[in-house]
C-alpha positions, 0 to 999 in steps of 0.5 A: 499500500503506498504510502503518503505524508501528509503531515501538515495538511488538512482535508475535509471529508464530507460524508465522513462519520461512517462508509467510504467517507469515516475509512478515508478519515482514517487512512488520513490519520495514518497518513498525517493530515488533520482531518475534519469530517462533515457530516449530517449525522450527527449520531453518527459522527460521535458514536464513530469518532469515539472509535478513533479519539485521534487528537488530529481529528475533528468534526461538523453537522453539516447538510452539503446542501445547504449553501450558507451551513457549507460557507459557515462551517468553510470560515470556520475553518479559515479563520484558525487554519489551511483546508488544504484537501477537499474529499467530496465525498458526502451522498446518498442513492435515494429511493428506486422509481421508474422515471415517470414514478418517481417522487419530484421531492426525492429526485430534489433532495439526491441532487441537491446532496450529491450534485449541489453539495459538491459545487457549494463544498468546491464554490466554498473551499477553492478561493481558500486553495487558489488564495493559499496556491495549494489544493486537491481535491478528490470526488467520490463518484459511481460507474451510476454516472456513465452508465447510467441506473434507469431506476436510479435516475438522480443518484445517475446525474449526481455522478 
């Protein structure tokens, strides 16, 4: 396995309370990074962060589908630190329906989190990257974005 030197780097990982995001956070901590997890699920955040209990790990309950909350969380970090890496991992699959039966509110929820959330995070963090002349973005995607899924159109469209 490759070992990366992420000492003196700060990473924001969206959707980091569980699954891929949580595993990415653990790996980044092992590589020496400071990690800030953003997730809307406060219960999972608190539960899983106790499992790691690392001095370089912090979190914010952030709904990436809400631009004002993303901007506020970004400003909170850059007030005392810098951001070097953004991992856009937050996402939901949404329910499975045929296109003509897909509930509009469910369509919008998936698009807001999986697509708009990525844009909001980039919009607020990239100017910080530019100011410091450094930054890396990793957008977690899916094969569904390439091949599509006829029963999960908003997920495929967003990925």
